[in-house]
BALOBA-1460 file (C-alpha; in Angstrom, 3 decimals):
// residues 267
<rec num="1" residu="m" x="18.194" y="2.087" z="42.926"/>
<rec num="2" residu="l" x="19.073" y="-1.685" z="43.253"/>
<rec num="3" residu="k" x="19.988" y="-3.764" z="40.261"/>
<rec num="4" residu="r" x="17.614" y="-6.140" z="38.732"/>
<rec num="5" residu="f" x="18.002" y="-9.602" z="40.213"/>
<rec num="6" residu="t" x="18.627" y="-11.851" z="37.218"/>
<rec num="7" residu="i" x="17.116" y="-15.236" z="36.536"/>
<rec num="8" residu="a" x="19.300" y="-17.612" z="34.654"/>
<rec num="9" residu="g" x="17.418" y="-19.926" z="32.482"/>
<rec num="10" residu="r" x="14.300" y="-18.566" z="33.404"/>
<rec num="11" residu="r" x="11.856" y="-21.446" z="33.609"/>
<rec num="12" residu="r" x="8.567" y="-19.010" z="32.438"/>
<rec num="13" residu="s" x="5.404" y="-19.850" z="30.715"/>
<rec num="14" residu="d" x="1.842" y="-18.456" z="29.686"/>
<rec num="15" residu="f" x="-1.598" y="-19.762" z="31.489"/>
<rec num="16" residu="l" x="-4.244" y="-18.295" z="29.965"/>
<rec num="17" residu="g" x="-2.977" y="-15.167" z="29.274"/>
<rec num="18" residu="c" x="-0.934" y="-14.696" z="32.368"/>
<rec num="19" residu="p" x="2.667" y="-15.491" z="33.064"/>
<rec num="20" residu="v" x="3.713" y="-18.360" z="35.551"/>
<rec num="21" residu="d" x="7.284" y="-19.151" z="36.720"/>
<rec num="22" residu="l" x="7.399" y="-23.061" z="36.805"/>
<rec num="23" residu="y" x="8.976" y="-23.363" z="40.037"/>
<rec num="24" residu="d" x="8.677" y="-25.172" z="43.448"/>
<rec num="25" residu="m" x="9.160" y="-24.160" z="47.033"/>
<rec num="26" residu="q" x="12.765" y="-25.128" z="47.302"/>
<rec num="27" residu="e" x="13.292" y="-23.542" z="43.897"/>
<rec num="28" residu="s" x="11.813" y="-20.306" z="44.638"/>
<rec num="29" residu="v" x="13.442" y="-19.995" z="48.522"/>
<rec num="30" residu="e" x="16.563" y="-20.338" z="46.684"/>
<rec num="31" residu="l" x="16.200" y="-17.758" z="43.995"/>
<rec num="32" residu="i" x="14.941" y="-15.416" z="47.220"/>
<rec num="33" residu="s" x="18.100" y="-16.093" z="48.988"/>
<rec num="34" residu="g" x="19.651" y="-15.080" z="46.331"/>
<rec num="35" residu="a" x="18.557" y="-12.075" z="45.605"/>
<rec num="36" residu="m" x="19.336" y="-10.689" z="49.252"/>
<rec num="37" residu="r" x="22.694" y="-12.131" z="49.210"/>
<rec num="38" residu="r" x="23.680" y="-9.851" z="46.440"/>
<rec num="39" residu="r" x="21.198" y="-7.306" z="47.105"/>
<rec num="40" residu="e" x="19.507" y="-7.059" z="44.003"/>
<rec num="41" residu="r" x="15.735" y="-6.434" z="43.450"/>
<rec num="42" residu="l" x="13.669" y="-9.262" z="43.125"/>
<rec num="43" residu="q" x="9.603" y="-8.044" z="43.044"/>
<rec num="44" residu="h" x="7.523" y="-11.138" z="43.693"/>
<rec num="45" residu="v" x="3.991" y="-11.960" z="43.196"/>
<rec num="46" residu="v" x="1.570" y="-14.919" z="43.339"/>
<rec num="47" residu="i" x="-1.273" y="-16.084" z="41.532"/>
<rec num="48" residu="n" x="-4.804" y="-17.532" z="42.152"/>
<rec num="49" residu="v" x="-8.025" y="-17.790" z="40.551"/>
<rec num="50" residu="a" x="-9.510" y="-14.482" z="42.126"/>
<rec num="51" residu="k" x="-6.533" y="-12.749" z="41.148"/>
<rec num="52" residu="l" x="-6.379" y="-14.312" z="37.445"/>
<rec num="53" residu="v" x="-9.675" y="-13.555" z="36.802"/>
<rec num="54" residu="t" x="-9.585" y="-9.974" z="38.216"/>
<rec num="55" residu="l" x="-6.438" y="-9.332" z="36.368"/>
<rec num="56" residu="k" x="-8.322" y="-9.591" z="32.754"/>
<rec num="57" residu="r" x="-10.550" y="-6.827" z="33.550"/>
<rec num="58" residu="n" x="-7.988" y="-4.773" z="35.701"/>
<rec num="59" residu="r" x="-5.313" y="-3.316" z="33.804"/>
<rec num="60" residu="l" x="-3.162" y="-1.770" z="36.024"/>
<rec num="61" residu="l" x="-3.480" y="-5.263" z="38.226"/>
<rec num="62" residu="a" x="-2.214" y="-6.785" z="34.918"/>
<rec num="63" residu="r" x="0.792" y="-4.617" z="34.512"/>
<rec num="64" residu="d" x="1.579" y="-4.844" z="38.314"/>
<rec num="65" residu="v" x="1.626" y="-8.826" z="37.925"/>
<rec num="66" residu="t" x="3.093" y="-9.110" z="34.603"/>
<rec num="67" residu="e" x="5.863" y="-7.184" z="35.142"/>
<rec num="68" residu="s" x="7.356" y="-8.756" z="38.181"/>
<rec num="69" residu="d" x="10.327" y="-10.786" z="38.752"/>
<rec num="70" residu="l" x="9.135" y="-13.826" z="40.020"/>
<rec num="71" residu="i" x="5.249" y="-15.368" z="39.588"/>
<rec num="72" residu="n" x="4.730" y="-18.241" z="42.350"/>
<rec num="73" residu="i" x="1.104" y="-20.602" z="41.408"/>
<rec num="74" residu="d" x="-1.180" y="-20.178" z="44.525"/>
<rec num="75" residu="g" x="-4.148" y="-21.872" z="44.467"/>
<rec num="76" residu="m" x="-4.740" y="-25.293" z="43.526"/>
<rec num="77" residu="g" x="-7.295" y="-24.468" z="41.049"/>
<rec num="78" residu="i" x="-4.455" y="-22.795" z="38.674"/>
<rec num="79" residu="v" x="-2.114" y="-25.719" z="39.667"/>
<rec num="80" residu="w" x="-4.590" y="-28.182" z="38.156"/>
<rec num="81" residu="g" x="-5.453" y="-25.885" z="35.267"/>
<rec num="82" residu="c" x="-1.716" y="-25.791" z="34.316"/>
<rec num="83" residu="r" x="-1.279" y="-29.569" z="33.985"/>
<rec num="84" residu="l" x="-4.645" y="-29.363" z="32.069"/>
<rec num="85" residu="l" x="-3.081" y="-27.416" z="29.447"/>
<rec num="86" residu="g" x="0.371" y="-29.415" z="29.484"/>
<rec num="87" residu="l" x="2.263" y="-26.988" z="31.978"/>
<rec num="88" residu="q" x="5.056" y="-28.993" z="34.225"/>
<rec num="89" residu="v" x="4.006" y="-27.733" z="37.566"/>
<rec num="90" residu="k" x="5.520" y="-29.553" z="39.849"/>
<rec num="91" residu="e" x="3.686" y="-28.222" z="43.430"/>
<rec num="92" residu="r" x="1.435" y="-24.983" z="45.222"/>
<rec num="93" residu="v" x="3.905" y="-22.378" z="46.514"/>
<rec num="94" residu="a" x="1.504" y="-20.536" z="48.389"/>
<rec num="95" residu="g" x="2.511" y="-16.897" z="49.733"/>
<rec num="96" residu="a" x="1.915" y="-18.038" z="53.333"/>
<rec num="97" residu="d" x="4.258" y="-21.228" z="53.068"/>
<rec num="98" residu="l" x="7.018" y="-19.091" z="51.148"/>
<rec num="99" residu="m" x="6.798" y="-16.143" z="53.774"/>
<rec num="100" residu="m" x="7.294" y="-18.422" z="56.341"/>
<rec num="101" residu="e" x="10.313" y="-20.799" z="54.360"/>
<rec num="102" residu="v" x="11.954" y="-16.379" z="54.022"/>
<rec num="103" residu="l" x="11.891" y="-15.653" z="57.436"/>
<rec num="104" residu="k" x="13.993" y="-19.123" z="58.224"/>
<rec num="105" residu="v" x="16.150" y="-17.743" z="55.441"/>
<rec num="106" residu="c" x="16.647" y="-14.302" z="57.417"/>
<rec num="107" residu="e" x="17.223" y="-15.890" z="60.784"/>
<rec num="108" residu="r" x="19.845" y="-18.042" z="59.488"/>
<rec num="109" residu="e" x="21.598" y="-15.518" z="57.414"/>
<rec num="110" residu="g" x="20.931" y="-12.424" z="59.371"/>
<rec num="111" residu="y" x="18.620" y="-10.745" z="57.211"/>
<rec num="112" residu="r" x="16.469" y="-8.382" z="58.143"/>
<rec num="113" residu="p" x="12.684" y="-8.226" z="57.020"/>
<rec num="114" residu="y" x="9.970" y="-5.204" z="57.081"/>
<rec num="115" residu="f" x="6.291" y="-5.744" z="57.722"/>
<rec num="116" residu="l" x="3.287" y="-3.781" z="56.313"/>
<rec num="117" residu="g" x="-0.103" y="-4.574" z="56.771"/>
<rec num="118" residu="a" x="-2.874" y="-5.878" z="58.883"/>
<rec num="119" residu="r" x="-4.237" y="-3.870" z="61.650"/>
<rec num="120" residu="r" x="-1.671" y="-2.763" z="64.632"/>
<rec num="121" residu="d" x="-3.124" y="-4.904" z="67.445"/>
<rec num="122" residu="v" x="-3.240" y="-8.232" z="65.117"/>
<rec num="123" residu="l" x="0.152" y="-6.778" z="63.424"/>
<rec num="124" residu="e" x="1.769" y="-6.555" z="67.169"/>
<rec num="125" residu="k" x="0.891" y="-10.293" z="68.288"/>
<rec num="126" residu="f" x="2.427" y="-11.569" z="64.566"/>
<rec num="127" residu="i" x="5.372" y="-9.672" z="65.647"/>
<rec num="128" residu="d" x="5.485" y="-11.071" z="68.795"/>
<rec num="129" residu="e" x="4.924" y="-14.694" z="67.482"/>
<rec num="130" residu="i" x="7.237" y="-14.930" z="64.953"/>
<rec num="131" residu="g" x="9.900" y="-13.664" z="67.868"/>
<rec num="132" residu="r" x="8.783" y="-16.803" z="69.268"/>
<rec num="133" residu="l" x="9.097" y="-19.159" z="65.983"/>
<rec num="134" residu="y" x="12.484" y="-17.842" z="65.142"/>
<rec num="135" residu="p" x="14.226" y="-16.179" z="68.010"/>
<rec num="136" residu="g" x="17.640" y="-15.269" z="66.225"/>
<rec num="137" residu="l" x="15.295" y="-12.856" z="63.471"/>
<rec num="138" residu="k" x="16.272" y="-9.177" z="63.690"/>
<rec num="139" residu="v" x="13.180" y="-6.961" z="62.276"/>
<rec num="140" residu="a" x="13.991" y="-4.050" z="60.348"/>
<rec num="141" residu="g" x="10.421" y="-2.238" z="61.332"/>
<rec num="142" residu="w" x="6.875" y="-2.681" z="60.869"/>
<rec num="143" residu="r" x="3.736" y="-0.622" z="60.120"/>
<rec num="144" residu="d" x="0.047" y="-1.577" z="60.033"/>
<rec num="145" residu="g" x="-1.654" y="-1.278" z="56.849"/>
<rec num="146" residu="y" x="-3.932" y="1.739" z="57.646"/>
<rec num="147" residu="f" x="-2.833" y="4.497" z="55.426"/>
<rec num="148" residu="s" x="-4.393" y="7.039" z="52.655"/>
<rec num="149" residu="p" x="-2.554" y="7.421" z="49.426"/>
<rec num="150" residu="e" x="-1.695" y="10.630" z="50.365"/>
<rec num="151" residu="e" x="0.866" y="8.592" z="53.221"/>
<rec num="152" residu="q" x="2.644" y="6.319" z="50.531"/>
<rec num="153" residu="p" x="5.104" y="8.268" z="50.038"/>
<rec num="154" residu="e" x="6.431" y="9.119" z="53.499"/>
<rec num="155" residu="i" x="5.585" y="5.054" z="54.126"/>
<rec num="156" residu="a" x="7.950" y="3.847" z="51.243"/>
<rec num="157" residu="a" x="10.655" y="6.421" z="52.491"/>
<rec num="158" residu="r" x="10.798" y="5.190" z="56.215"/>
<rec num="159" residu="i" x="10.829" y="1.478" z="54.704"/>
<rec num="160" residu="k" x="13.786" y="2.725" z="52.477"/>
<rec num="161" residu="a" x="15.309" y="4.349" z="55.561"/>
<rec num="162" residu="a" x="15.266" y="0.887" z="57.525"/>
<rec num="163" residu="r" x="17.450" y="-0.494" z="55.298"/>
<rec num="164" residu="p" x="15.587" y="-4.497" z="55.298"/>
<rec num="165" residu="d" x="16.586" y="-7.136" z="53.035"/>
<rec num="166" residu="c" x="12.882" y="-7.972" z="52.265"/>
<rec num="167" residu="l" x="9.395" y="-6.873" z="52.752"/>
<rec num="168" residu="f" x="6.301" y="-8.254" z="53.145"/>
<rec num="169" residu="v" x="2.857" y="-6.436" z="51.983"/>
<rec num="170" residu="a" x="-0.107" y="-7.794" z="53.884"/>
<rec num="171" residu="i" x="-2.838" y="-5.758" z="52.085"/>
<rec num="172" residu="s" x="-5.249" y="-6.719" z="50.476"/>
<rec num="173" residu="s" x="-5.032" y="-6.829" z="46.020"/>
<rec num="174" residu="p" x="-4.798" y="-5.024" z="44.046"/>
<rec num="175" residu="i" x="-3.367" y="-2.424" z="46.537"/>
<rec num="176" residu="k" x="-0.462" y="-4.391" z="47.393"/>
<rec num="177" residu="e" x="0.688" y="-4.888" z="43.566"/>
<rec num="178" residu="n" x="0.509" y="-1.582" z="43.167"/>
<rec num="179" residu="f" x="2.288" y="-0.601" z="46.158"/>
<rec num="180" residu="v" x="5.372" y="-2.519" z="45.649"/>
<rec num="181" residu="h" x="5.119" y="-1.702" z="41.740"/>
<rec num="182" residu="t" x="4.951" y="1.408" z="42.785"/>
<rec num="183" residu="y" x="7.601" y="2.006" z="45.085"/>
<rec num="184" residu="r" x="10.246" y="-1.229" z="43.998"/>
<rec num="185" residu="d" x="13.015" y="0.933" z="42.431"/>
<rec num="186" residu="e" x="12.934" y="3.821" z="45.737"/>
<rec num="187" residu="i" x="12.783" y="1.928" z="48.614"/>
<rec num="188" residu="d" x="15.866" y="-0.006" z="47.506"/>
<rec num="189" residu="v" x="14.392" y="-3.565" z="49.182"/>
<rec num="190" residu="p" x="15.792" y="-6.790" z="47.425"/>
<rec num="191" residu="f" x="13.291" y="-8.392" z="47.913"/>
<rec num="192" residu="m" x="9.615" y="-7.806" z="47.864"/>
<rec num="193" residu="m" x="6.029" y="-9.640" z="47.999"/>
<rec num="194" residu="g" x="2.347" y="-9.465" z="49.014"/>
<rec num="195" residu="v" x="1.361" y="-11.919" z="51.377"/>
<rec num="196" residu="g" x="-2.409" y="-10.990" z="52.177"/>
<rec num="197" residu="g" x="-3.916" y="-12.476" z="54.860"/>
<rec num="198" residu="t" x="-0.614" y="-14.060" z="56.335"/>
<rec num="199" residu="i" x="-0.299" y="-11.776" z="59.317"/>
<rec num="200" residu="d" x="-3.786" y="-12.517" z="60.206"/>
<rec num="201" residu="v" x="-3.273" y="-16.381" z="60.332"/>
<rec num="202" residu="v" x="0.443" y="-16.269" z="61.819"/>
<rec num="203" residu="s" x="-0.996" y="-14.181" z="64.709"/>
<rec num="204" residu="g" x="-3.711" y="-16.067" z="64.959"/>
<rec num="205" residu="h" x="-6.299" y="-13.738" z="64.396"/>
<rec num="206" residu="v" x="-7.884" y="-15.713" z="61.991"/>
<rec num="207" residu="s" x="-7.085" y="-19.625" z="60.953"/>
<rec num="208" residu="r" x="-6.029" y="-21.517" z="58.063"/>
<rec num="209" residu="a" x="-7.863" y="-24.376" z="56.490"/>
<rec num="210" residu="p" x="-6.452" y="-27.882" z="57.041"/>
<rec num="211" residu="v" x="-3.931" y="-28.982" z="55.153"/>
<rec num="212" residu="w" x="-6.561" y="-31.599" z="53.426"/>
<rec num="213" residu="m" x="-8.618" y="-28.804" z="52.313"/>
<rec num="214" residu="r" x="-5.639" y="-27.091" z="50.952"/>
<rec num="215" residu="k" x="-4.260" y="-29.833" z="49.043"/>
<rec num="216" residu="s" x="-7.897" y="-30.272" z="47.526"/>
<rec num="217" residu="g" x="-8.199" y="-26.708" z="46.634"/>
<rec num="218" residu="l" x="-11.067" y="-26.180" z="49.214"/>
<rec num="219" residu="e" x="-8.840" y="-23.683" z="51.190"/>
<rec num="220" residu="w" x="-10.907" y="-20.496" z="48.958"/>
<rec num="221" residu="f" x="-14.391" y="-22.504" z="50.577"/>
<rec num="222" residu="y" x="-12.936" y="-22.567" z="54.122"/>
<rec num="223" residu="r" x="-12.247" y="-18.723" z="54.036"/>
<rec num="224" residu="m" x="-15.883" y="-17.835" z="52.504"/>
<rec num="225" residu="l" x="-17.154" y="-19.711" z="55.555"/>
<rec num="226" residu="q" x="-15.248" y="-17.473" z="57.931"/>
<rec num="227" residu="e" x="-16.071" y="-14.486" z="56.001"/>
<rec num="228" residu="p" x="-19.312" y="-15.403" z="53.783"/>
<rec num="229" residu="r" x="-20.591" y="-11.705" z="53.813"/>
<rec num="230" residu="r" x="-17.138" y="-10.421" z="52.564"/>
<rec num="231" residu="l" x="-16.369" y="-12.927" z="50.167"/>
<rec num="232" residu="w" x="-19.455" y="-15.323" z="48.924"/>
<rec num="233" residu="r" x="-19.853" y="-13.276" z="45.541"/>
<rec num="234" residu="r" x="-15.730" y="-13.002" z="45.069"/>
<rec num="235" residu="y" x="-15.155" y="-16.789" z="45.047"/>
<rec num="236" residu="l" x="-18.822" y="-17.510" z="43.007"/>
<rec num="237" residu="f" x="-18.370" y="-15.648" z="40.126"/>
<rec num="238" residu="s" x="-14.260" y="-15.611" z="40.278"/>
<rec num="239" residu="n" x="-14.753" y="-19.703" z="40.326"/>
<rec num="240" residu="a" x="-17.627" y="-19.387" z="37.294"/>
<rec num="241" residu="e" x="-15.848" y="-17.311" z="35.621"/>
<rec num="242" residu="y" x="-12.213" y="-19.215" z="35.522"/>
<rec num="243" residu="a" x="-14.199" y="-22.113" z="35.192"/>
<rec num="244" residu="l" x="-15.339" y="-20.861" z="31.668"/>
<rec num="245" residu="m" x="-11.964" y="-19.360" z="30.915"/>
<rec num="246" residu="l" x="-10.655" y="-22.783" z="31.144"/>
<rec num="247" residu="l" x="-13.330" y="-25.130" z="29.723"/>
<rec num="248" residu="r" x="-12.548" y="-22.439" z="26.398"/>
<rec num="249" residu="a" x="-8.917" y="-22.783" z="26.324"/>
<rec num="250" residu="l" x="-9.166" y="-26.887" z="26.443"/>
<rec num="251" residu="l" x="-11.749" y="-26.471" z="23.815"/>
<rec num="252" residu="g" x="-9.703" y="-24.449" z="21.737"/>
<rec num="253" residu="r" x="-6.841" y="-27.209" z="21.592"/>
<rec num="254" residu="a" x="-9.170" y="-30.000" z="21.047"/>
<rec num="255" residu="i" x="-10.383" y="-28.614" z="17.887"/>
<rec num="256" residu="p" x="-8.128" y="-29.123" z="15.205"/>
<rec num="257" residu="p" x="-6.751" y="-25.975" z="13.161"/>
<rec num="258" residu="s" x="-8.840" y="-27.267" z="10.015"/>
<rec num="259" residu="l" x="-11.958" y="-27.886" z="11.798"/>
<rec num="260" residu="s" x="-11.481" y="-24.052" z="13.963"/>
<rec num="261" residu="s" x="-11.123" y="-22.283" z="10.670"/>
<rec num="262" residu="n" x="-12.483" y="-22.256" z="7.271"/>
<rec num="263" residu="e" x="-9.664" y="-19.831" z="5.831"/>
<rec num="264" residu="g" x="-8.069" y="-21.847" z="2.765"/>
<rec num="265" residu="v" x="-11.091" y="-24.501" z="2.329"/>
<rec num="266" residu="g" x="-12.685" y="-24.640" z="-1.216"/>
<rec num="267" residu="p" x="-16.105" y="-24.475" z="-2.235"/>
């Protein structure tokens, strides 16, 4: 079992009851590089609006997120919300962009990634594409994301046997968070993160929102247009619930304690 990576002087805060780490992209990549260099465990997760809302009613996901070693903010809605509540967030650290930055480090330093997730044909196209983008990259292994819960121990053992330096899990939430949390101390992989649909994007299977939509907080809308039947309900209700959570927090800050409670007030 690998020793847990220690983040010196951690800049972690609380946002609507969820811990978040206030690191930008460069700082995050440096922490991840340090974990791989020292072969110490660093479990990574990102927070966006949908995940924040879901973990409020999913205790298992809440555990998997809050017990992660590095919690980046992925989603302009969270960035803006943090800033409204006074948290100093420099920028959004999108999981898709972070993975590509880590792969650059892997190519340069000789670290070997393992990829778990997506359909087999999509994953094969992804492997070909990253071979084109990073010709010096050595891949430790890969496996599609279609397996039963009973197969998970065997998959974890296969990952451990490959001895990768990092693991990218491209499976939907909360399955990817639970897989990483469950096997993080068994597979001996220094850096682990869930990357959702990133493999689908890099392979060309689906397209990513234009940069202006990402910066303006509309990437969710672009994704919903691509898969309206599957995603419309998720985004409609999660965005509405998040807006209410943020409004309550803002109102709570705006109301002085003397007015929000009658305790100690005489007749």
